[in-house]
N, C-alpha and C positions, 0 to 999 in steps of 0.2 A: 799972235799965231800965224796972222798972215805974209809978215815978215821969215819965222821961220819956215812957211811954206811958197814961198819966194825965194829965198836962198835954195830951201832943196832943190825948187826947178832951174835954180841957175848953175848949180854944182852937177847939175844930171843935164846941162845945156852942157859946161863945161867938159864933162867926164866922156862926152861921146863924142867929142875932138881929141881929147889927149889918149881917152883910154881907145878910140877907132883906130888912131894912127901907131899903136902900143899891139892891134890884136893881131897881127902875123907876127910877132917875134914870140908868141905861143900858141899852142894847140888851141883849135878851137874850144875844144872840151875841160881844155884849165880854166881857161880865159873865162868862159861861162860859170863853170862852179869857182870859180877866184871869186870871180865880183858877187853871186850870188850866197857867197855863204860872207862875206865881207860885210855884204850892205845888210843878212840881216843880223850877222852879229855886231852894226856899229847899231842898227833898228831898236835892239834887246838892251845895249849899254845901259843908257841913261838911266833907264827905267831901274833897273836890277839896283844900280848904285844908290839911289834913292830907298829902293824900297829895303835894301840891305843898311843904310845909315842915315838917312831919314835927310839924307842932301838935297836938296832941291837948287840946281842951278841951271836958269835958263841959257844962257851959254851954252851949257854943257850942252846941253837937251837941242841948241841947234847947229853943233858943232858934228853931233853925233848924226844928225838928219845930214846934213852938210855931203857927210861923208858915206851913208846908204846914198844918197842920191848920185853923188860921183862915183860910184862902183855898181849901181842901177844899169848905166849908162854899158853896162859889157852884153844885158840880154838882151837885147833885138839886134843889136849889130851881129852878135854872137852865135843867135840863133837860126839869123839868114845865112849865113855861111856855113852852118854845118844844114840846114836842109839842103843850100845848095849841091853839098857833095853827095848827100842823100839820096838825090830823087833825080830822075829823070826832067826832061825839058818842058816836056806835056803833061807833065802831074805836078810841076810847083806851082800855078797859080791855084788849082783845088785847096791842095795842103798847106799852102801861107794864109788862105783865107782859111781855112778848119784850123790854124794855126794859132791867127792871129784873136782868134775866141778865148784864149787861155788867161787874159787879163781880166775879160770879164768873167769868166767862169772862176777865176779863183779870187776875185772881189764879191763873187755870191758868196760864195765856200767860206768866205772868210767873214763875212759879213754874219750867215748863219751861225757861226760859231763865237762869234762877238756877242748877238743876242742871246744863245745858248746859258753863256757866260752869264749875261747883265741880268734874266731871270732868274737866274740862280743866286745872285746875290755876289758873287764868287769878285773877289776884289781887282779894280780894275785894272791893274801890275800883268796880272794873270793873258790881261789880251795882249800886249804887247810882246811877253815870252814866250803865249801859246803862238800865234802869227811867225814871230821873229822863227819859234824852232819850225814850223813846219817847212819854212825856206830850208830852214841847215837839212832839216831830215832829206829834201826834194834834190840839195847839193850832192847828200853821204854817198843819194843812191842811185843818181846819174854818174857819182863814182867807178859802182859797180857795175850797173846796166846799161850806159850811153855806149853805142862808139865812136872809137874816138877818130877824130879826122887829122890829117898829120897837114901841117906848117905849109903855109904859101907863099 
């Protein structure tokens, strides 16, 4: 699992460079939503294949986690760009500070959800499906409710 985690982080770093240079070719809304949905789907893919077929493959899991890490790299730079367009200069520091809490709050919500599932003896596959599905749900909500920003 250490190798999987190291590769995930390596692909996250690669994604920051590669996807960061492509960021200006799309609207920021599409950039962030696309990354969120692709990373959520790749997070769920290997466990869904395992649960449907019984086929467990560490290489497949590693590839899916590398794809996950690569596309998660759209989150921070894309959202910083969106915030930059939305808010005036004197409000950005406070708002970015509050926004930076989202990863911590998301981790708390996900851990609470997974603890509820574990306490109720729910199959571990649902841990991946529900947390990945939550990311997809947020991506779909962003499609409808997030103000679009122009390409720069």
